[in-house]
N, C-alpha and C positions, 0 to 999 in steps of 0.2 A: 756664502749663503746666509742671505737674513730670514729672520723667524719672528714671528708675531706671536706673542704668550697672552693670552685672553682668559679671564676670568670665564668660568661657566655659567655662573652666577649673570653676568651681562650680556650671553648669550642667551638665555632662554628668557629673560626680563625684557630684551629687544624684540626676539622673534617667537616667543611662545615656546611652551614644552614639548608640544606635540613634534613642532619643527624641530627642535635641538635633539631630540630623540631620533628624528629620523635620519638627522647629520650625523648622530654618533654609531649609527648602526655600521657605519662604513668605517669603523677601527676594527681591529682582529687582530690578535695578539697568539696563537697557537703556543707559544712560548712560555707562556703564565695564564690561565685561563680565569684566575684569580684577577688579575689586571684586567683583563677585556670585561668581566663581569661587572665588577666594581664601576667602571665608568658607564656602563648600559643600563645597569640595573641599581645602584646606589649611589651615585655623585649627586643627580640633582636633588634627592631627597635631603642627602645628607647635608647639601648647601642650603636648602630650605630650611634645616635645623642646628643651621651654623655648630655644625658637630666637626665640616672639614669644608675647604675650598680647594678646589679642581679648576687646575690652568690646561688650557688646551694651547698645543704648541702645533703653529699652522704656518707652512712655507707655500710660494709660489711652483706649480709644477704644470708646463703646458698651459701658459697663462690663466691658470685657474688656483684658488687657495684650496690646499689639502691638509686633512690632519696629518701630522706626521709625528707625533706622540703627545702624551699628556701626563702632569703629575699631581699628585693631592697633598696638601699639608694640612697639619692638623697640630693642635698641643695636646700633648699626653704627659701622663706621667709614668716613671718609670724608675727602676732602682739602679742604681751604679755599685757593683758590690767594691768595696775598699781593699779587697785584696789583689785586684788588677790594676789598683793606680799607683804610681810611685807617687813621693811622697809631696814633689812639687804640682802635681797634678790634684790630690788630694784636699791644698790648699786653696786652687781654685775653684774647684769642684764645689770646694763649703761655702764657698762666698753665695752662690746661687742653688745650694740644698739645704735640706736636713737631715741630718745623720740620723739613722733608724738600729739601735742597737740588736735588736730583735731579728732583724733582716742583714745587718752584718754590711751596710750599705746607704747610699746617699738617694733619699729621696727626691728626686727634683721633675717638676714641668719644665718640657724642652718640646720645639717644635719638632715634628715627626714627618718626614718625608714618606708618605704612607703607601702611595704608588707611583710607581715611575715605571713607564715603557712606551716601545716604539708602536708607531702604526705598520703591521705587516701586510696590512691590504696592498694589492696592485704595486708593491716594492715600494713604497712610500718610506719604509724602514733606511732605505739608502740616500733618503734625502737630508739623513741627521743621524750623526752618532752618539752611541751611548754617553761618553764623555760630555758633548754638549748639552745633552738632553738633562745629564744630572747638575749640568755647571750654571743650565736656567733654572733649576728646581733652586740651587744654592743662593742664586742671584735674587731669588724672590726672599728665601728667610732671610736674608742680610738686608734688604731692603726695609722688612718688617721691624727687625733688631735693632734698624739705626733710627726706628721711630721709637721703638719702647726699652729698647735694653735687649742684653743676651749674651751669649757668644756661641752658643753649643747647638748643636743639630744632629738628630738621631734619625736611622730607618732600620727596617727589618729585611731580610733576605733569607730565602732558602740556603741549606747548608749544602751549599755547590762551589767546588775547587774557582771554578770560574767568577763565580758571581763575588767571593769574599776578594779574588784578587782586583777585578775590578773595582771596587769600593774602595777597597785600600791604594792603589793604583792612584783614587782621587782622594786621598787626605782621610778616609775614613778609618777607623781604628775598633776593632771586637772589644764589647765589654761584657757582653752576655747571652742569655737564650732566653727565649719566653716560649713557652708551651701553646701550641697551637689549640683555639678555641673549635668545640667541637662542629659550628659552621663553616670553618675553613679547612679542615681536614680533609673535605673531598674536592680542594682547589690546590692542595700543594703537598707534597712530599716530605715524607718524614712526620717525626712528632712534635718540631720546634721550630723557629726561626733565630736565626742569628742576630744580634742585635748591633749595630755598628754606629760610632758616634767621632761627630767633627767638631773641631773648636775652629768657629768663624771670626775669631779678635784681628786676623791680619787676612783676613779674605778680603780679596779685592773683586771686584765686577767687571773690570776692564777685559 
């Protein structure tokens, strides 16, 4: 199955914000209300403010183009604790980051896959797997890094075994936790999010 990955900015610049918001209403994700809320309430504004870029993934279903999922990418600073890194990884990370003794870790700016979710409306989620959606997000990050440099990407997820296993099976490694901010607590379970890192230096988009 083929997919189209479209920058949300290009959509609202072409057909306008009102029409774009109507289209986004067709997106549904009961598994993670934060993912649904972001797309419908924040994605356009974040794009206009250059905080992040949201990419809509579409595919053909019954002779029409439908939203099957989306992902959002931003540039964000985080801390990777020294204690979790092997000596080899410390050397690699040090080339891209600044070590902060007070935090006992490396302060590094990385691409963040901030949101990732399939569209469960009308069973459109069955048109794409989570593995493929995550690969499309990594493809986009790699495309950016091929232009400006860099080798790592990270994401954050709820501390649930099936989520951790999913990301680990796709090459991500756990490196820390981030406490939820006040406005995140009513849309996520628990008090923190797991942080997962992947090295894309040998990643291919084929």
